[in-house]
N, C-alpha and C positions, 0 to 999 in steps of 0.2 A: 453300693459303687464305694472303690476307694475314692480317700482324695487325694487332691494335688501334692500333699506330701508323701503320701505312700507311694504313690505312683513314682514321683520322683527319686526315691530311697530306693525302688525296686530296678533303676535304670541302670543298665550295664554301661559303664563311662568307658569313654577312648582316654587313655592315656594324653593329655594335651598339649606333648610335645607331637603327637601324631598328628593331630588336629593341624596343627601350625604350621607341620611341614607339608602335611597336604595342601595349605591355602598358599606357601610360596615363604614360609619364613624360615629365618638362617636361623643356627642354633645359639650363634652367638647375640639374637635378636629377641632373646628369650629370658627374663628375670624368673624364674619357679618359686610358688609360693605352695609347695605341695604336689601331689599329684596331678592335679585337675585344673589348676589355674596357674596364668602365668602375666606377669606383666611383659608389656612388649615395649622396644627399643625405638624413639624417637628417631634413627640411625636410620632407618628403613625408609625411610622419607628419602632422604637422600639416594640411596640405591636404586629405588623403583621411581625416580623423579621425571622420570622421562616416559615412563610407563600411563596412556592411555586413559582416562577415569571411566569407571563404569556408570553404570544408568543409579540413580538417586532419587527413591521412593521413602518420602513422608506418612507415616500413617497417623490420621487425626480422628474427629469425632463427632457426632450430633452434641448439644449440651447434655454434661454427665448428669446421670439420677442416680439415688441411693442403689437403685436395680444394678448398674454396674455393667457397663456396652461390651467390654472384651478388647478395651485396645491392645492392650498388651500383649493378650492370648493373640490377636488377629496379627500383631508385628512380628511374635516369633512364629506362629504358625503358616503367614506367609515366607518367614524365610524359611521353613522346613519345605513349604510347599515349590518353591521358584527351585529349591534345590534336587527335589521330586521329580521336576520336570526338565533337568538338565541345564540349569542355568547355578553357576558358581559363586555363590552369595550367600553375603557375610551383613550380621544384622548389628544395629549398634542400637544400644539401650541404658539408662540412667541407673546408676544404684540407689539403690530405695533409701529412706532415712528409717532409721529406729524408730523416731516419734511414732509415725501411723503402724507401725510391723507392731508393733506393743498396743497400738493404740485402739484407729476404730478400721485398720481397712484390713490390717494381715499384711499378707506375702504379696511381692510386687514382683513375680518371677516368672508369669503368666497362668495357666491353669490348664489341667487336662493334660492331654497330649501333647499341646503346645507349651510346652516351660522350656526355661535354659538352667540347666544342675551342675556344681551341688548347689540343691535349693536351698540347701540348711546356710549353707557360707556365704551366698550371694543374700540372702535377706539380712544376714548380721554383720559381723564386723567384716568379711571379706578380704580384702588388702590392706584397711584401715586408711583409705583414701579421704572416708569423712571425719575422722579421728584428725588427721594432719593438716584440714582445712577450719576444723575446732579450735584445733590448736596456737594455728598462725594467727586465728582471729584474735584469739582472745592476747596474743601476745601484745597486739597492738595495744586494745583496752588497758593492757597493764601498762603500758609504756605511756599511754594519754594521763591514768592517773599519777602515774609516779613525776612523770612532768611539771603537773601543775603542782604536786606537794612539794617537789624541789627548785620551787620559787617560778617558775612557768615562765620560765625567757621567750617564748612565742608569742604571750599574751593571749592566749588561748580562754575565748570567753565561755565558761565553763556550761553555761546554759545552751549554747550554740551545738553543743556534742551531739551527731547523730550516731556515734558508734557502741552500740552495747556488746554486751556479752552474749555469747551463744553454748549451747549444750545439745544433744543430738534427742533430746526425750521430749516428750510432751509435756511441760509443764505449768499452768496456767498459772501458779504459786510467784513465778519469777519474771512474768511479763514487766513489773515494774517493782523497783526495788530501788535501796537506798545504799553508796558502799560510803566508805572514810567513817565508819561510826568507830565510837571507841578509843577518842582524842587524838592529838596531832602525830604520835606514832603509827596511826594507822591509816593516814591521808586525808584527804579534803574529802568531808561528807557533800552529795551530790544526789541528784535523784536518776536511773537509768533503768536499765531493763536485761531481759536476757529476750534472744529470738529463738528459736530453731535453728540448728546448724547450717542444713539446706539452703537456709534465708539469707545466710551470709554474702554481701559482696564478693567475699573470697572462691566462694564456690560457684558464684557468676561468672569470676574473674575464670577459674578454670576451667570452666564450660567454654568460654569465647575464644581464650588462648591458642594463638598458633606458632608459638616455638617458647623455649625456655628464657631467652632474651626478651622476647615480647611478654611472660610473664611477670618477669621482674617491673619491667617497665610498668605495668597494670598495676604491681599492686604499689608502687611509689606512687601511682596517681591517687591512689582513694585519699578522698576527702573526709576527714573525723570529724569537723566542725570547724569555723572562722575565729577571728582575732577579733578583740576588741575595738580595733580601729575604724574610722568611719568615711568613706565606705570599709566593709569588712573585707577579709583579705583569707581566701580560702587555705587551713594547715593540712596539710599531707601528711600520708606515712612516712614518706622521702624527707619531710621537713623534720620527724620525729626519728630517723636513722632506725627506723624498723624494717624499710621493705626489702633490704638484704636478709636478714633471720627469717624473716618471712618465708622467702623464697627458698633457703637451704632445707626448710620445713616442710615445703612443697615438692621438693625436686625429683624425688620417687611418687609421688600423687598423679605429676603429671604423664604419667604412662597409663595409655587404658589398658585393662585385664582383661584377657581371651580366656572364656569358656567354651560351654558348646552346649547346645539343643537336646533333648532327649534323641534326636537323629544324627545327631552328632556336626549340624551345619552349626560354624563357627558364631560366636559371639563378644561383641566387643563393647565394654564396661566403662563406664567414664564419667565422673561428674555425675548431679543429684540437684540442678536448681529446678525449686518447685516453680509451677508455671503460675499461679493467681499472682506471684508477687517476685516471682525473676522472670529470667527468659523461657523456663521449662522443658528445653531439651538437653541431650546427652552433645558429648565435646565437638569440636570442629576437630580436635587431631584425631580422635577415634574415627569420624566420618574421613580425613583424608588418609587416616591408612588404609584404610577398610574401603574406600575406592581405587584406590592401588592395588588391593590383593582379588578384587570381586570381579564380575560382573555386572554383579548386582547389589546393591548396598539400601537396606530398610533399616529405615530409622523411627521414631516416636517422639510425636511432640505431645505434650500434657495437657491433658483437659481437653475442652474442645475446639472448632479448627479458629474460631474465636480469638482464641486464648494463645495455646499452644503455636498453632500453627502459625499465625498471624505475628508471632513475634519472632520463629524460624525465618520465615520470608523475609521480616524486615530486620531483624537484630543478628540473628546468626548468619545469617547469607548475605550482610552485608561486609561483616567482619572475615568471613571463610573467600567469598568470590565463588562461592560455588551456585550454582541454576537444581532446581528441584524439576528433576523431568516427568513425577507423575506423583499424585496422594492419592493415597485409600482413604475414604470414610466413612469410621463401623457407625453400625447404628443397627438396634433390637426393637423388634413390634414392637416389644411389652414397653421399652423406654420412650418411645411415642405416642405410644397409649397415654402415658402419663402426661406426657407434654401438650397431649389433646384435651386435658382438665378432666378426666372423667375418673379419675383414680387418686389417691394420696397413698404414697410410700415413704415407709417410716422407717431408716437404718434400724436392724434388729428384732422388728416385729414381722408378723406372717401376712405374707401380702392377702389383697383384696383376692378371693378365691372366682371374680367376675373378670379379672384382667386377664385369665389366662382360659379359663373354661370355655367361654364361647365368643365368637367374631366382633367387634366392635367396629365396626368402618366409619364409622363418625368420627369417634374419638382418633383413630390412626388417621384420617383423614386430614384432621386439623393439628394434631402430633408433627405429622408429614410438613407443615411450613418448616420448622424449625430446622429439619434436613435438607429445606430448598435453600434455606438462607445461611445456611454451611456450605454447601455446595455453589453460592453466589460470593461467597467470603473465597472460596478456595479460588475461583477461576479470576476474581478480582488482580489476583498476583500472575493471570496467564498461563496457568497449571492446570492440566489435566486430571480428570478425581473418576477416580473408580469406585460404588458403594458398596461396602462387604456386609451384607446383611449378616449376623451372629446368630446362627439360629439355633431356637430352643426344641426341645422335643414337644412344647405345649403349643408352639408355634401352628397357624393356620395356613392352607395353602394359598386361598384369596387373598388371604394380608402379605403374603409373601409380595404375592403377585402384584399389588397395590401398591409397595414402596416402591418395586422395581418401577413401575409405570411413571410413578411420579418423579422420582430419580434422574431417568433419563429424559422426559417433558423436561427437567429444569438445568441439564447441559451436563447430567454425567453422560463419563464415554461409555459406562453400564454401570449396572446394579448385579452381584451375583449372589448366592448363599455361599457361606463359608460355615463349615463344620472343623476347623481343626481342633478345636476343645474336644470334641469328642472321636476323632480319626486323626488327626494329627498331620501331616504334611499330606499324604492324599485326600484328607478333607478340604486342601484348599486349594487343589489341581485348578478349577474354574474362575478361583478369584486369582491364582499365578499368570494364566494366560489371561486374561483381561488386561491384568499390569504391565504385562509382556507387549501387551497390542498397542495401552496408554502410551506406555515409553517411545514405542516407534513416532509418534506426533512430532511435530518440528516443537524445540521449543520457545515458548513466548513469554517463559519467567520476568516478571517485572516486578518492585517494590513497588509500594501503594505513596508513598510519598520520598520529594527528594532530600538531600541532605540539609539545603539551606531553607527551606522551607520555615518562619517561624515556631516558635514552640505552641502558643495555643495555637495553629493552623493546624499543626501533626495533630493534637490531643484531638482536635474537631473531625479530621478525617475520619480516624480511625472512630471515633465516636459514630459518626453517622453513617457510614460506607457499612463496616463490618457491624457494627451493633445495633444499624436500624435506629438510632436516636434521631428526634427532631434539632435536638443540638446541644451544647454544653455550657452549664453555670460556671462558673470559677468561683469561688470562697475567696476573701480577701488575704488570706495568705496563701492560698496558689500564685493569685497576682501578683503581691511580693516576692516570691520566692522565682518564677518566671521571670521577672523583671531581672533579678540579682544574677541567674543563672545566663541572661542575657549580656549582661555588663562583663560577666566572666568568660565570654569565648562560648557558652558550654552549648548554646542554641542549635549546634551543629548534629547534638547528638541524637539517637532514635530514642521512639518513645517505647518503654514499656508497662503498659498500662498494668496497675496492681487493682484487682477487680475481683468480683465471687467469680468462681466457676459453673455456678448452677444457676444462670440465667442470660441469656444472650444481653441483656441489662444491668444494668448495677444494683438492681433489686432480685437477691437472691426468690423471691415470691413471686417474679414473675415466667410464667413458662412459656415455652411454643416458640413462637416470634411475636414478641413484645411491638406495638406500638405505641405514636404516642407521648414517647418518658423522656425528659433531658437529665442527660447525663451530669451530676454531680461532681464537682472536681473540688476534694475536701484541701489539698498538701498537690505539693510536688517535691519531691526529694533527685538529686544528684546521686548515680552509684559513678563518677566517673572513672576509677580504676576499673570497671566493668565495659563502661563506654554506654551507657546508656540514663536516659531521667524516666525515674516511674511518676507517673500521679498516683493519688489515693482516690479511687472513687469508692468514696463513703467511708464507713470501719470496716479494716483490714488489719487480720491478724497475722502478725511471725510469730506469733509461739501459740500451736495449738495448745488445745486441755486434754487430759484422757477422758474418755467418757464413764457413766456410772461402770458397766461391766467391761472392762478393756482387753483387747485383744491379749494381752500378757498373761491374764489369768488362766489362759486354756495351754499355754507353753510348758514344758518341764523335760525332765530327759527321765527314758525309762529306766528299769534294771539294769540293762547294759551298756546306757548311755549314750543313747540315740536319742536325739532330740524328737519331742511331739509336740500335737497340738498348733503344729507350726502351719496355720491356713488351710 
């Protein structure tokens, strides 16, 4: 069987100007980056402001496993399938980070016959947006150290600085560093570190901004640390007179990029915030544009419904003013069996033959409790949900039927098999029709908590209602932060929980639907520019490390200069 890259390289792509014209974009609304990708001007929003929005669909999943559930495959395949049944559809997805591409995950363009192309461009530098984010972020970091070196007129407390540097490579050796070594000419020594670029607050801002003016204002509100005063005062990018230059560096990155799927469905790619430490969704601006151009828009939320979807509902939709019409929740039989506790799966190692050789209804039924909880999490927001069972050729029919039955009993509008990986759009026809039916239901979309709820109560609400925790335990540092943020007027901000994606709880070892646990809140940090507070649930890494055998070891160029080994 061909690899994903071989399938993508064999595709006959349509010139992007033709995709754009069929979508309804005008020539002067495009900025071409070669023949097959183009930036889309925000001017299109003004031209189409009176056109009604299309239907808004988010694809989410059960709690992820090392097996991979196929969420991006389903997102792209569903867009193809909706077009296949005659619905004008646009897909909106995030741009992948180079860290996972060269680390453990590989490509992020979908897979099989549900991919977006050009696949190599998409997974690598693309149109340079991530690099623009990194440069804007690091410019502010340089301004901070330069300001301290030249006398520190703002009276910044160096121990309070929360603004690291970033690079879009997984590099654990950079997590904690000391800058300013080598004498007075090289700055003031202090401890800091690096995050991966997509964990930057600048990336979160890019994904949540609603206009160029809003981008500029959000950059100015970034809090990099606090003064030595008592009580301390926040120091912002505006105070450092850096926000304007940062905005200039992002003036092209603010525009979404148009590409296509293997079946020539239009795809808008924009922003790439991680879901376990940021809000994990593509941009509001891409969705705004897509909803004016298409009758249906399919977007994807990172990781499980307890993380990416919850943050889409309560953060992204808060700032966009948009309401979700339906959700698709992706599951696989083998991942549900793993959640049932009968099998252990280790990344990079062969699967236990018993996982796929014979039916295991007991493990599957136990694991389906994770599916049930994730359906509940979507339904808590008033959104109808369709379960997509991403089928593998080792699945057994009776197991598929069990998942369908449990999903429907749990409140799903429907549960259907998806075969978009193997068959593209036609393999998702049943899923597409189920989604159209779900979108016909009256919208009852609602937030999980109001803006004016105290910070502690917002955190407790997410932990108990979404994760199923018995309660929350705030450590002393978290309590101090909450008190400070409340005094500074930040309590109105929504909450962006930073937690493991491998469990409904804070503990990655707890699979299925854990109960009887208390969530520890180690710290609470403020992304005031992005517009959220993010509690840290246990130890959270904002800079990944490479595995013992990185995916990058397989990536190369052949004698003709073609990329090989990229997923």
